[in-house]
N, C-alpha and C positions, 0 to 999 in steps of 0.2 A: 694531635698525636697519637696514632694506635702505638697501644705499647702490651709487651706480655711481659709477665714475670722471669726474668733469666733464671736466677739460681735459686737457690734453693735455702734455706736451711741454715743458719752456720748456730750450729747446735750450743746449748749451755756453755757460754765461755766468763771466766771470771780474770779481769785485768786488775794489777795493783802496781800503782806507778806514783810516783811524786806529784806534789801540788807543783801547779803551773796555771798559765790564763785559761785553758781548757778545764771545762769542769770537771772535776772528779769522777767518774764510773766504776769504781774499783769496786764498789759493793752492788751494782746492777749488773745480773743477767739480761742479754737481749738476745731480740731475733732481729737479722737483716734480710730483706728483701731487695733483690737487684733488678732492674728494667734492661728490657733490651729494646733499642728504640729500631731495630731491623724488623721488628713484630711477627714473623711467622717461626722462627726458629723454635725447636725443641732441644732441653739442653738435658745433659744425664750428668751429675755430680759424680765424678771420679774418687778426687783423693782431694787432702787439706795438709798445710805444713805449715808451720812457721818459718819464717824468713832467717834470714841469717845475718843482714846488713841491719834488721833494726827489730822490733818488736810487733812487726805485723805478720801475713798470714797471705800464702797464696792458696788458690782455688785451681785445682785441675778438671774439666769437664770436657767431655764431647757433645758435639752438637751436628744438625745433619747426619747421622751415622756415625759415623767413625772420624770426622773432623775435631781437632784438638784445639780448645780454649783455655787459655790463662790468665788468671785474673788475679792481682794484687790488690790487698787491704792493708789499712793501718792497724794499730793496736786496739781501737777501737771499732773494726769492722767497717770503716768508711772505705768507699771506692778508692783507688790512687789510678790506675791504670789496667789496662789488657791488652792482650795479644790474640790473634786469631791464627794459629800456625798454618805456614802455606801447605797447597796440597800434596806436596811431596813428601808430608809427615801426615798418616792416618794411625789409629788403633793405639793410643795412647794407654796404658798400662796403668789400673787404679791406686800408683803408688808413687808417687814423689818420693824422691831416695835424697836423703842428707850423707853427704860421704865427706869427712873431714872438712864442714862446714861450707860446703859448697851443694848446690841443689840439682840433682840430674832427674830428666825423666827420659823414659823408656816408651820408644814406639815403632812403628812399622811403615817399609816402602811400600806402597798399592801396587806397584808393578813386578817388581823384583821379591816382595812379600817377606823381605827377610827384615833384621832390626837394625833400627838407627837407635843411640844412646847420644841424648842430646844436653847440654849444659845449660842451666837458668842464669841471663848475667844481670842481676837484679840492678845493677847499678846504669847500664845501659839500656835496660826493659827490651831484652832481646834473648833468641837464644841460637847458641852456636852447637852444630853438628860434630863430636868427637872422635867418632868411632861407627862402623860398620861391623854387623856380627852375620857373615853369610849364612853358616851354618843355622841360626837361630831363626824359623819361623813363626808367625802368628805368635807372639808373645802376648801371655795373659797376666802375667804378674813380675815383678821386681822385688827382691828383698835385700837389703844389707845390715850384717851380723854385728855390724862394727869392726870388723876385719876384711870382707870380702861380700862380694855384690854375687847373687845366685837369681837365675833367671827361668822362669815357668814358660815352655813352649806348647804349642798342641800343633805341630803341624798337618795339612789338611792330608787326609786319604791314608796319612802314615798308620793311623789307629795306636799311637803314643803319646804319651804325654811323658815331655823330657824336662829335666833339671838340667842348669849349665851355673857351674861354677868359672865367673870370668876373671880374667886376669887382674893385677893391680891398677895396670895403663889402661883397663876396661876397653881393650881393641883384639882380644881375643878369647877361645873357650879352653879352660886347660883343665875340665872335668866334666864327665854327665852321669846323670842316674837316669833310667827309662823304666818305664812302665806301660805294661801293654792293655790296650784299653778293648783289646779284642771284638770290638763293632764300631760301626761308623758313627762317626758322631760329626760328622760337616758340617751337616743342617743345623746343630744346636750352636756348633763354635760361630759359624758365620752370624744366628741371630744374636749370639751373644755380643760380638766386636763390633757389630751394627746396629745393637740397642733397638733390635727389634722383636724380640721373644724374652725367654728367662734367662736372667743375669745370673752366672754361677759364682758362687764364694771363692773362686780361687786364694790359694794362700800360700806361703812359707812362711816357717816359723821355727827359731831353733830353742831348744831348750839351756837354761841358765850354766848347766854344764858342759854344752857345746857339745854331749855325745849324741845327739839325734837331730832329727830336720822332723817337724810335723809338717805334712802338705797337704792340701784338698785339690782333688785332681779326678779327673777321670781314669778310672782303673777298672779291667776286669767285668765289664759291661755295668758298672754304676759309677754315679759320682761319690768317690771315698774319701776318708783320711787317712793317708798314709805314713809311716814311719821309716826314714832313712837312716842308716847309721852316718858318721862324721864323713865315709868316704863315700857319699850317695849309693849306697848299697841299700837293699829292702831289707826290713826289719818286719814291720806288722801292719797290719788293716784293721780298722773298721769301718767296714761296707757301708753306704748308704743303702737307701729303696731304688734299686735301679736308679735312674736321674734325677729321682725326686727324692727331698728328704736328708737325713744325715746331717755331718755337722756344720754349722754355718758360722762358727768363731771360735778361736781358741785363744788363750793366753798364758803359755807355760808357767809355771810355779817355783818349779824346780823339784827333784826326788819324784818324778814321776807323777806331780800332781797337775792338774789343768783346771784353768777357769775356762768354763764353756757354754755355749749354746746349741743347741738341734732342734732340727724341726721333722718334726714326726704327723704327717696327715697334713692338717689345718693350723697346728698347734706349735707354738714354740717351748722349748724345754730348757730350763736353765742351770745350771750346778756351777756353783763358786768355786767347787774343790774336787772334782774329779779324779779319781785314781785312774789311770789309762797304762794299760801294759805295752811300751813298745813293739814287742815280740809278739803279740796276741793275733790271732785272725778270728772277727768277732764283729757282731754287728752293732752301729751305733745306736740302734734301738735297747740295746741292751745295757748302755750308760745311764745309771739313775740319774732323775732331775725334774724339778719340779714344774711344771706345764703353766702356761697363760695363756687361755683361750682368747683373750683382749687384743692380743699383739699379732701384726700383720706376718704369716709365716713366708710370705712371697717380698717381704722389704730386708734390707742386710741387719744385720747386727753387729756391733762394733764392742769390742772389749778395750779399754784402756786403763792405764796407771796414771792415777791423778793423787794429787797432795793437796789434802784440807787441811788447815791450820796444823801444818807442819806434820800430818798423821796422813802415811799412804792408803790409797783404798783402791779397789777395781770396780770401774765404772762401765755397766753393760747397757749400752744404748740400743732401744730397739723402737719401732713405732709403736705410741703408744704409753710408753713408760720409761721411767728411768730409774734402773735399782743401781744399788751400791754394795758394795760387799768388802769390809776393812779387810787389811792384810790377816789379821787374826778368823778371817772368815765369817763375824758376824754379821749377818745381811741385816741392810737397812733400806727401806724405801725412801725416796724426795717425793713428799704430797704435791 
């Protein structure tokens, strides 16, 4: 039977669990490859998060353009079940969201182009639509800061990027912030959501003090990193190089310090402790960082906090290398 590799990646995960009938794998990193028996499908990984009912994981992917695939694995990365969502749900944003120990995914109606919020029912292996946000079209990112859900959208032909604060009931928009793009990005956006061209690293993050949001979005003829205050009012920006380059990933550390990765030309630059001014008007290339020509500048960069032997680390994951930075910012490299 013809088979193609289905998904991806499960990048270095370490599991600790008590002895049982199953062989203890807690000290062994692993890589898993999943096969799709349908043969000719092309999958694009979007998001991975921990399940809420057990120690397993969910993987969200796009296939056949913007169709949605959801896969469940156990704690050792072994396949359990999967869902191919019906055609009425497309364009899943690359961020599964955990709200009060319940998982949600955000997607779009392919006809009305508005946003749907779906709840993942882990026990029944299904999803349920819980709300439709008519005023939010072409969603590209979702972020939960521990108290509120925020969505980013780029309505076609509006030449705007919009940030939406969603109500606690997840059924209405209660506040918005907007950025003027000043140029038509319809073609770039369609290629992004259909996975046929450059995939942009849209994101929303909040600082530990909750006084600023840092946002990657289309703004002012470029793909830039923009600061909003807590009321979603523009504060400052680090501009990218037109629609290429700029900041690829950010992890707020507090007190205006950020771990970040940025792209310039064909190089990826990393700084585990950059000082960014939330009210500055500057270029992303002005941020000092150490370059690595061996990293693929077209692939995503992920910055996550992890604990090793009870010590906090920042893990910067990019194609070709894995770098760690301690909480005191002493840099380590895993060989």
